[in-house]
N, C-alpha and C positions, 0 to 999 in steps of 0.2 A: 290494429289499434293506431299504428302510426298514420295510416291513410285517413282514419277517422279524425285524428288530431289535426292532420294537415288540412283536411276539409273544414273542420271547425275553425281553424285559424283564418281561412280564406272566406268563410261565410259572411263576416261583416262587410268585406269589400263587395261581395256579390249583392248583399242587401242594399248597400249604398248605391251601387250602380242601378239596381232595379228600382229603387225609390226615385232616383233622378229621371229614369226613363218614364216612370209613372207620372211624375210631375210634368214632364214635357208632353206626354200624351194627354193629360188633363188640360194643359194650356191649349193644345191644338183642338181639343173637343170644345172648349169655351169659344175659341175663335170660330169654329164651324157653326156653333149655335148662333153667334152674333151675325155671321153671314146669312144664315138661314132666316133670322128675324128681319134683316135688311131686305132680303129677297122677298119676303112676304109683304113688307111695307111697300116695296116697289110694285109688286103685283096688285096690291089694293089701289095704289095711285094710278097704275096703268088702267085698271078697270074703270075708275072714275073718269079719267081723261078720255078713254075710248068711248064711254057712254055719252060724253058731251060733244064728241066730234062726229059729224056725219061721215060714215065710211064710204059713201058714194062720191064724195068730193075728192078724196085723196088723203094721203098721209101728211099730217101737219108736222111742223118742226118740233113741237112738244112731244108728239107721239113717237117720232123718229128718234129723238134724244132719249126718251124713256126706253124704247126698244133696245137702243145701243147699250144703255146702262144695264138693262136686264140681261142682255147677252154677256156683257163683261162679268157681271156678278155670277151668272150661271157657270161661266168658264172658270172663274176663280174658285167657286164652290167645288167643281169637279176636280180641279187641281189640288185643292187642300184635302179632299176626300182621298184622292190617290196617294198623296203624301202620307196621310195617316195609315193607310193600308200598307204602304211600303215600309214605314217605320215599324209597324207590327211584325211584318215578315222579317225585317232585319233583326229585330229583337230575338225572334225565335231562332234564326240562323246563327246569330252571334252567341247565344246561349249554348246551343248544341256544339258549335265549333270550339268554344272555350272549354267545355267539358271534355270534348274529344282531345283537344290539345294537351290537357292536363292528365289524360288517360284516366279519367274518372268515370267509373261505371256506377251510375246512380242505383240501378236495380240491385247490383251486388251489395252496395252499401246499405240499402234499405233492408235487404235480406239479412245481412249481418247484424244490424241493429235490432231487427225484429227477433232474430234468433237469440241475441243476448238478453233482450227483455223477456222472452219466453223462459229462458233458463233462470233468470232472476226471479220471475214470478213463481215458477215451479219450486225453486229452492227456498223461497221465502225471503229473498234478499231485496225486495222492492224498497227503494229508498223512500217512497212516499209513506209506506207503512211505518218505517222507523221514525220519521219525523213526527207523525201524528201520535205515536206512543210515548214520546218524551215529555 
C-alpha cells in the first residue's frame, strides 16, 4: 500500500511531464507539416519553371535557385524528422530509466491492483456499487 501511495503521489508529476512532452511533440508535428506544405509549393513552382525553360539550353539562374531552395528544404525536413524520432526514443528511454531508478515494477503494481479489485468485487465491497445504492 505504501508503494501504491508513493506512486499515486508521483503520478501528477509524471502526467505533467508527459503532457509537456506531448505538447512539444505536437509543436514539432505542426512544424513538419508546414515544411511539407512549403516543399509541395516549391515542387509545384519548380514544375512550372522547368516546363517554361528549355532543358537543352542549360540550367537558368531561376531553376538553379529553386533547386538549391528545394535541397535546403529537403535537408531541413530530414533533420526535423530525425529530431522527432530521437525525441520519441528519448521519451521511451527516460520513462523506463525513471521507473528503474525508483525501483518501480509496473507489472507488480498492476497485478496488486487487479488482485485487490478482484477481492473487492468477490467480497461485494466495490465502491461503485455503494455509491449507486445511496
